C-alpha positions, 0 to 999 in steps of 0.5 A, spaced: 458 461 507 454 465 502 451 469 507 458 471 509 460 473 502 454 477 501 455 481 507 463 482 505 461 484 498 455 489 500 459 492 506 466 493 503 463 495 496 463 492 489 470 494 488 473 488 491 475 482 487 472 475 488 479 473 490 479 478 496 472 477 498 473 469 498 480 470 502 476 474 507 470 469 508 474 463 507 473 457 511 477 460 517 473 466 517 473 466 525 481 466 525 481 471 519 476 476 522 480 475 529 487 477 526 484 482 521 481 486 527 487 486 531 491 489 526 485 494 524 485 496 532 493 496 532 493 500 526 487 505 528 491 506 535 498 508 532 497 510 525 495 517 526 501 518 532 506 515 527 504 519 521 504 525 525 511 524 527 517 527 523 520 522 519 527 519 521 531 522 515 538 520 518 535 513 517 532 514 510 539 517 508 543 511 511 538 506 507 536 510 501 539 505 496 534 500 500 528 504 500 522 505 495 516 509 496 510 508 491 505 514 492 498 515 489 496 521 486 490 522 490 492 518 496 492 522 503 496 517 507 502 518 502 501 525 500 505 528 494 508 533 499 512 527 502 514 525 495 517 532 494 520 532 501 523 525 501 526 527 494 530 533 497 532 530 504 534 523 501 535 524 494 537 517 493 531 513 495 527 510 489 520 514 489 514 513 484 507 516 483 502 511 481 498 514 475 493 509 473 488 511 478 489 505 483 486 507 490 490 506 496 486 500 497 489 497 491 490 490 494 482 489 493 482 489 486 485 484 481 487 490 477 490 494 482 494 488 485 497 486 478 499 493 477 503 493 484 506 486 483 509 488 477 511 495 480 515 491 485 517 486 480 521 491 476 524 494 483 527 487 485 529 486 478 533 493 477 537 497 483 533 501 487 537 507 486 535 507 478 529 511 476 523 506 475 519 508 469 512 506 470 508 503 464 501 505 463 
């Protein structure tokens, strides 16, 4: 088991928290790897096709009070020009920009996971169509 943890830590980077490494290398390692790889391969197969598609603006306008998007300052998967476009075409959608420097892989660090969890809790506590103030 220690070898698997060392391999994951060395190959995926020191930025991963102990919890993320442990989860990835837990006793059901084979199951996690299998399902993770299935998800990775599916995402690789579909994400560029899906991301290149025009957003369904009609759906977004109809459901804007139920939608929330979180953008990163330097996240190419959720570029800020999309933030601007959504704010114009579906203005009732909850839009936020993370400005504390957490990366797209926020879930691999304790600080990133806690920050996003607090952000989501704030969204749940407040109606989505109300502005959310992000506290540093």
